[in-house]
N, C-alpha and C positions, 0 to 999 in steps of 0.2 A: 187491400190486396193481400192475398195469402202468399206466404213464402214457403217453399218446400226445399228440403235438402236433397242432394244427389242420393239415389237409392230408396227415396220414400215412395211408398205405394199410394197411388191416387186414382180417382175415378173421374172420367169425362163423360158427360151425358151421351154423346154421339158415338164414341169409340170404346167405351167401357173402362175396365181396369188396366192399369199399367204402372210402370216404374219410371221415376225421374232419372234420366241418364246424364243430363247436362243442364247447367243454368248459365245462360249468357246474358249480356247486358239487359235486354228487354225481352228475352225469349226463354222458354222453357222447352227442352226436348224430352219426349216421353216415348218409351218403347212399350207398346201395348202387348197384351198377352198373345196376340196372334202374329207377333214378331214384326209388326209395322212400326216405324219411328216417325213420329210427327213433331213438328215445331210449332209451338203456340206463342203468340204475344202474350206475355205474362199478365198484363193489366186487363186483357179481355177474356182470357180463358176462364171457363167455368169448371175449375178443378176443385174436387172435394177430397179430403184424406180418406183412405180406404184401409180397412183392416183385413182385406182379403189377401191371403198369401200369394206369392208369385207361383206360377205353374212350374213344375220340375222341368228342367232343361234336358233335352235329349241331343246327344251329338248327332250331326248330320251324317248319314252313311254316304260315302263316296263310291262311285262306280269305278271299279278297277278294270284297266284294260288288260284283257287276257290275250294269250298267244293265238287262240282259236279266233277271236274277234278280229285281231290284226290280219290274220292269214285270210279270213273270209273277205276282208276289204281289199286286200291285194289281189285275190282271185277275181273279184268283181271288176276291179280296175283293169286287170289284164284281159278279161273277157270283153269288156266294153272297147278296148283299144284294138283287139284282134280283127274285127271286121274292117276297120278303117285301113289297117296294114294290108289285108288281103286285096283290097280294091286297087292299090297302087301297082 
């Protein structure tokens, strides 16, 4: 049974290259290069050491709520409510 340290680069035949992010009692958690995290039973996992470097990380861009977006939503809500008010 191969033991890896946290941060070690590994290769798994199905999912490809990744980095060990946690070692638990009988499990090893790996974050793969496509940003998925998978948990493997250490004794059954087919992990091999990899010399492939980790891909550069990019910060995720967050959408900002703008005043025009909020105003547009308010107008739509008012427009949808207006016909119901007119019927009364």
